[in-house]
Each structure stands twice: as structure tokens, then as C-alpha cells.
C-alpha positions as CSV (number, residue, x, y, z in Angstrom):
1,X,123.0,109.7,57.8
2,X,123.7,108.7,61.4
3,X,126.9,106.8,60.5
4,X,128.4,109.9,59.1
5,X,127.4,112.0,62.1
6,X,129.1,109.4,64.4
7,X,132.2,109.4,62.2
8,X,132.5,113.2,62.5
9,X,131.8,113.0,66.3
10,X,134.6,110.4,66.8
11,X,137.1,112.2,64.6
12,X,136.5,115.6,66.3
13,X,136.4,114.4,69.8
14,X,137.3,110.9,70.9
15,X,140.0,110.3,68.3
16,X,141.3,113.9,68.1
17,X,144.7,113.8,69.8
18,X,144.3,117.4,71.2
19,X,141.0,116.5,72.7
20,X,142.3,113.2,74.1
21,X,145.3,115.0,75.7
22,X,143.2,117.8,77.1
23,X,140.8,115.4,78.7
24,X,143.5,113.2,80.1
25,X,145.2,116.3,81.6
26,X,142.1,117.3,83.4
27,X,142.6,114.4,85.9
28,X,139.7,112.3,87.2
29,X,137.0,114.3,85.5
30,X,138.6,114.2,82.1
31,X,139.2,110.4,82.5
32,X,135.5,110.0,83.4
33,X,134.5,112.0,80.3
34,X,136.6,109.7,78.1
35,X,135.1,106.7,79.8
36,X,131.6,108.0,79.1
37,X,132.4,108.5,75.5
38,X,133.3,104.8,75.3
39,X,130.0,103.8,76.9
40,X,128.2,106.0,74.4
41,X,130.1,104.5,71.5
42,X,128.9,101.0,72.5
43,X,125.4,102.3,72.9
44,X,125.3,103.9,69.5
45,X,126.7,100.8,68.0
46,X,124.0,98.7,69.6
47,X,121.2,101.0,68.5
48,X,122.4,102.0,65.0
49,X,124.6,99.1,64.0
50,X,127.6,101.4,63.5
51,X,130.6,99.1,63.2
52,X,133.5,101.0,61.6
53,X,136.4,99.0,62.9
54,X,138.9,101.9,62.4
55,X,137.1,103.8,65.2
56,X,137.7,101.0,67.7
57,X,141.3,100.4,66.4
58,X,142.2,104.0,67.0
59,X,140.3,104.3,70.3
60,X,142.2,101.2,71.6
61,X,145.6,102.6,70.3
62,X,144.9,106.1,71.8
63,X,143.6,105.3,75.2
64,X,144.5,101.7,76.2
65,X,147.6,100.6,74.3
66,X,149.5,103.9,74.4
67,X,151.5,103.5,77.6
68,X,151.6,107.2,78.5
69,X,147.9,107.8,78.1
70,X,147.0,104.6,79.9
71,X,149.3,105.6,82.8
72,X,147.6,109.0,83.0
73,X,144.1,107.5,83.0
74,X,145.0,104.8,85.5
75,X,146.5,107.3,87.9
76,X,143.7,109.8,87.7
77,X,140.7,107.5,87.6
78,X,141.4,103.8,87.6
79,X,137.7,103.0,87.4
80,X,137.4,105.0,84.2
81,X,140.4,103.3,82.7
82,X,138.9,99.9,83.5
83,X,135.7,101.0,81.8
84,X,137.5,102.1,78.7
85,X,139.2,98.8,78.3
86,X,136.1,96.9,79.3
87,X,134.0,98.7,76.6
88,X,136.6,97.7,74.0
89,X,136.4,94.1,75.1
90,X,132.6,94.3,75.0
91,X,132.7,95.7,71.5
92,X,134.7,92.7,70.4
93,X,132.6,90.2,72.3
94,X,129.4,91.6,70.8
95,X,130.8,91.5,67.3
96,X,130.8,95.2,66.9
97,X,134.6,95.2,66.4
98,X,137.0,92.5,65.4
99,X,140.1,93.1,67.3
100,X,143.3,91.5,66.2
101,X,144.3,88.6,68.5
102,X,147.4,90.3,69.9
103,X,145.4,93.5,70.6
104,X,142.6,91.5,72.3
105,X,145.2,89.7,74.5
106,X,146.8,93.1,75.5
107,X,143.3,94.5,76.3
108,X,142.4,91.5,78.4
109,X,145.6,91.8,80.3
110,X,145.1,95.5,80.9
111,X,141.6,94.8,82.1
112,X,142.7,92.1,84.4
113,X,145.4,94.3,85.9
114,X,143.1,97.2,86.3
115,X,140.5,95.0,88.0
116,X,143.1,93.5,90.3
117,X,144.3,97.0,91.4
118,X,140.7,98.2,91.9
119,X,139.9,95.1,93.9
120,X,143.2,95.6,95.9
121,X,144.5,92.2,94.8
122,X,147.8,93.9,93.7
123,X,149.2,97.3,93.6
124,X,150.3,99.3,90.6
């Protein structure tokens, strides 16, 4: 069953604290790899209908809402960080994930801040 395969993949990689920290510590390349996992997660959801909300809740908590992790990702690869947050917002917008209103608000603010920094509207 593809849903079970995806659950195992997310538990062993994307949501595994050791994997997350190892990737974040690799700098730009690690942040890019994390970002690509978020893109793939949205792709799999679109093609298979996989909508386990706990995956998105944990992904948001681990990579976007955790201040230390977010700072690492923003510093090493701001474009990748913006993609991570953007994919979470996309998941919510497409009905793949129902984010809590406060989480959605935080994600939108993080995205706007990352976008402003990348567009040189403000500095970090």
C-alpha cells in the first residue's frame, strides 16, 4: 500500500530528528535536500491522495516553526527555506492539510519575511 510506504519514508527521513539535524548541518546542500523532500511530499499527495495531517503538522513543527532549525535553513539557503514554508502553505491551500489557524498565520508570516529578504526588501 503506497500510503504505508510514504508513512515509512516520512518517519525514517523527513520527520526523523537525526536526519533533519544532519541535513541542516550540511549547509546549503542539506537545506536544498530538505526543500526537495517537501516538493516531493506535495507531489505524492497530489498523485496518490495521501493526506495524513500528522506528517504536515510534524514537518511544519520541525522545519518552519522550530526557531533554531528555521534559522539554520534561512542562513544556509534562504530559497530552500522559502520553498519549505511555501509547500506547507500550498498543502493547506490545496486541501491536502488542514493547518490550525495560528500555525497558518505563522507560516504565512515566515513566508512573507523570507520573500522580503530574498527580494531584498528587508534584511534578516
